[in-house]
C-alpha positions as CSV (number, residue, x, y, z in Angstrom):
1,M,151.2,62.8,144.3
2,Q,151.4,66.3,145.0
3,K,154.9,68.0,146.7
4,N,154.7,69.6,149.7
5,K,156.2,73.3,149.4
6,I,157.4,76.0,151.0
7,N,156.6,79.7,149.5
8,L,158.9,82.4,150.5
9,I,157.9,86.0,150.7
10,F,159.8,88.9,148.9
11,H,158.7,92.8,148.5
12,K,160.5,95.2,146.5
13,I,163.6,94.1,145.6
14,V,166.6,97.3,145.7
15,N,169.8,97.0,143.4
16,N,172.6,97.7,147.2
17,E,172.2,99.0,150.6
18,Q,172.0,102.7,150.3
19,D,168.1,101.9,148.5
20,I,166.9,99.9,151.4
21,T,164.5,102.1,153.3
22,D,162.2,99.1,155.5
23,R,162.5,95.7,156.6
24,Y,160.3,94.7,153.4
25,D,163.5,95.5,150.9
26,Y,165.8,93.2,149.8
27,V,168.6,93.7,147.7
28,L,168.5,91.6,144.1
29,D,171.7,89.4,144.5
30,E,171.8,89.0,147.5
31,A,167.9,87.7,147.3
32,I,169.6,85.2,144.4
33,N,171.7,83.7,146.8
34,L,169.6,83.5,149.4
35,V,166.4,81.3,147.2
36,N,169.6,79.3,146.0
37,R,171.0,78.8,149.5
38,I,167.1,77.9,150.5
39,R,167.0,75.2,146.8
40,K,169.6,73.7,148.3
41,V,168.1,72.6,151.6
42,V,164.8,72.4,150.2
43,D,165.5,70.0,147.7
44,K,167.4,67.2,149.4
45,K,163.9,67.0,151.4
46,G,162.0,66.5,148.0
47,I,160.2,69.9,148.2
48,E,158.8,72.2,145.9
49,L,160.5,75.9,146.2
50,N,157.9,78.6,145.3
51,V,158.8,82.5,145.0
52,F,156.3,84.9,146.2
53,L,156.3,88.7,145.1
54,D,153.9,90.5,146.9
55,D,152.4,94.0,146.3
56,G,153.6,94.0,142.2
57,D,156.2,96.7,142.5
58,R,157.8,97.1,139.1
59,S,161.6,96.5,141.1
60,Q,160.1,92.6,140.7
61,F,160.6,92.8,137.6
62,M,163.9,91.4,137.1
63,F,164.2,89.4,139.5
64,A,160.9,86.7,138.4
65,E,162.6,86.9,135.6
66,I,165.9,85.3,136.6
67,L,163.9,83.4,139.0
68,S,161.6,81.7,136.4
69,K,163.5,81.2,133.4
70,K,167.4,80.9,135.3
71,M,166.7,79.3,137.9
72,G,163.0,77.5,137.5
73,V,161.7,78.8,140.5
74,G,158.1,79.0,140.5
75,V,157.0,82.4,140.9
76,Y,153.8,84.0,142.0
77,I,153.0,88.0,141.7
78,S,150.5,88.9,144.0
79,L,149.1,91.8,142.3
80,I,146.9,94.6,143.9
81,A,144.2,95.7,141.5
82,N,143.8,99.1,141.3
83,C,147.7,99.6,141.4
84,V,148.4,97.9,137.8
85,N,149.8,100.4,135.3
86,K,150.1,102.7,138.1
87,N,153.6,104.2,139.0
88,G,156.3,102.0,140.4
89,Y,153.9,99.5,139.8
90,L,153.8,96.5,137.3
91,S,152.4,97.4,133.5
92,S,150.2,95.3,132.4
93,K,152.1,94.6,129.5
94,E,155.5,93.3,131.7
95,I,152.4,91.2,133.2
96,K,151.9,89.8,130.3
97,S,155.6,88.8,129.4
98,L,156.8,87.7,132.8
99,S,153.0,85.4,131.9
100,E,154.8,84.6,129.4
101,I,157.9,82.5,130.8
102,G,155.2,81.0,133.8
103,V,155.0,83.6,136.2
104,K,151.5,82.9,137.8
105,F,149.4,86.2,139.7
106,C,147.4,86.3,142.8
107,S,144.8,89.2,143.6
108,H,146.2,91.3,146.5
109,G,143.1,93.0,147.2
110,F,141.8,95.7,145.4
111,S,143.6,98.2,147.1
112,H,145.7,95.7,149.6
113,A,143.0,97.1,152.7
114,A,143.7,95.0,155.1
115,L,140.4,93.1,155.0
116,G,141.0,92.9,159.5
117,R,142.7,94.2,162.5
118,Y,144.4,93.0,165.2
119,K,144.1,94.1,168.9
120,N,145.9,92.9,171.6
121,N,147.8,90.4,169.1
122,V,144.6,89.2,168.2
123,V,142.0,89.4,164.7
124,L,138.8,91.8,165.7
125,N,135.5,90.1,164.6
126,T,134.7,91.3,161.7
127,P,131.7,94.0,161.7
128,I,128.6,92.6,160.1
129,D,127.1,94.7,156.9
130,G,128.3,97.8,155.9
131,E,129.0,99.2,152.9
132,Y,130.0,97.8,149.5
133,K,133.1,100.2,149.0
134,D,136.8,101.0,148.4
135,F,138.8,101.2,151.7
136,P,142.4,103.0,151.0
137,R,145.3,100.6,151.2
138,G,146.8,100.4,155.4
139,H,145.6,98.5,158.7
140,G,144.0,101.1,159.9
141,N,140.3,100.8,159.6
142,L,138.2,97.4,160.8
143,L,136.4,96.2,157.9
144,Y,132.6,95.7,157.5
145,E,131.5,92.4,155.3
146,E,131.0,93.9,152.5
147,S,133.2,96.2,152.4
148,V,135.6,93.1,153.3
149,K,133.9,91.4,149.8
150,F,134.3,94.4,147.8
151,Q,138.5,93.8,148.8
152,I,138.2,90.1,147.9
153,I,135.7,90.3,144.1
154,E,135.8,93.7,143.2
155,S,140.2,92.5,142.8
156,F,139.2,89.6,141.1
157,K,137.2,92.1,138.5
158,K,139.3,94.3,138.2
159,L,142.4,92.3,137.0
160,K,140.1,90.3,134.9
161,K,139.5,93.2,132.9
162,L,143.0,94.0,132.8
163,H,143.1,90.0,131.0
164,I,145.3,88.7,134.2
165,N,144.2,85.6,135.4
166,V,144.2,85.0,138.9
167,N,142.8,81.8,140.8
168,S,144.9,82.4,144.1
169,F,144.4,85.9,146.4
170,V,146.7,86.2,149.4
171,Y,145.7,88.3,152.2
172,P,147.4,91.7,152.6
173,Y,149.1,91.9,155.4
174,G,148.4,88.6,156.4
175,I,145.6,89.3,158.3
176,Y,142.7,86.8,157.8
177,N,139.5,85.7,160.0
178,E,137.4,83.2,160.2
179,V,134.6,85.2,158.1
180,V,136.5,86.4,156.1
181,Q,137.7,83.1,154.9
182,K,133.8,82.3,154.8
183,I,133.0,85.6,151.9
184,L,136.3,84.0,150.2
185,R,134.7,80.7,150.3
186,D,131.3,82.0,149.0
187,S,132.7,84.1,146.1
188,H,134.8,81.0,144.6
189,L,136.3,83.2,142.6
190,Y,139.8,81.5,144.1
191,D,140.9,78.1,144.9
192,R,143.6,78.9,147.5
193,A,144.3,81.9,149.7
194,Y,147.6,82.8,151.2
195,T,149.2,83.9,155.2
196,C,152.4,85.5,156.0
197,D,152.2,82.2,159.1
198,N,154.9,80.1,159.0
199,G,155.3,76.5,157.7
200,I,155.3,74.4,154.6
201,E,152.3,73.8,152.5
202,D,151.5,69.9,152.1
203,I,147.8,67.6,150.9
204,E,146.5,68.8,154.7
205,S,147.3,72.6,154.9
206,D,144.1,74.4,154.9
207,K,143.5,76.0,151.3
208,L,141.9,79.1,152.5
209,A,145.5,79.3,155.3
210,T,148.3,77.9,153.3
211,P,151.8,79.4,154.7
212,R,154.8,81.0,153.9
213,F,157.7,82.4,155.3
214,M,158.1,85.9,154.9
215,I,162.1,87.7,154.4
216,Y,163.0,90.7,156.1
217,N,166.5,91.7,155.4
218,D,167.0,92.0,159.1
219,L,166.5,88.3,159.3
220,S,169.6,86.1,158.6
221,A,170.1,83.8,156.3
222,K,171.2,80.7,158.7
223,K,167.7,81.8,161.2
224,L,165.2,81.6,157.9
225,I,166.2,78.5,157.3
226,S,166.5,77.0,160.8
227,N,162.9,78.5,160.6
228,I,162.4,76.0,157.4
229,E,164.5,73.1,159.0
230,E,162.5,73.3,162.0
231,C,158.4,72.6,160.0
232,F,160.1,69.4,158.2
C-alpha cells in the first residue's frame, strides 16, 4: 500500500544568516533542524517525508548527502537541464555521486522558463502553435505551446545525454495549466509532475499536479508545521 507523503521544497543552502540574499535561501544547520522537526510530526501519522531541492544549485550537495546518508530522508533534486555543469550548479560528477547514495532527479525545464504566466492571480491560457525554441529563465514571457514543449522535451533529452535518468517533472515557479499538463502527458516522458501547491501526496493526488510545501526563511517552523497539520 502506498504511503502518503509530505514533500518539502528547499532552494539554495547557505552557511549562515549573512549569506542569505532572498527568502528562498536557507541556512544548512537550520534546514537540518527543520527537517528533523517535521519528520517527528509526520512519523506519528505514518507519513513518508521527502525533500526536494529545486534548481540543482551546487550548495545543495552537502545537504543532499546528509539527508540521504545520515537521516534516511528521500531526496529529489530538480535539475535545470541547461545549467548542469555550469558555474554555481551541480556537475555531472556530483550528480553521479549523489545518485549512488539513492538521491533521485527530476527535470525542472530546459532553462527554468515559466511554462505559464499569471494575470490577476489566474494562470493565462497557453497560446497555440508558436516556435519550438528556448526561452531564458524567468516568468516574464507567455510561452506558446511549442515553446512549452521545448522546455519539457529538450530538458529530458539533455539530461539523458548527460546520463541522468529522470521520470518526473517539476514546474518552474510552480506555474502550470491544463495545456501544460496535456503536453506533459502527451510527451510520454514523465510519470509525475510536481507543483508548489500545499498538500499531502496520496493515492488520489493528480499525478500531473502533485503537491509540495515550499520552504521560506521568513516562514516560521511553527507556522509551516501548522500548515502541514491542516492537511492531515
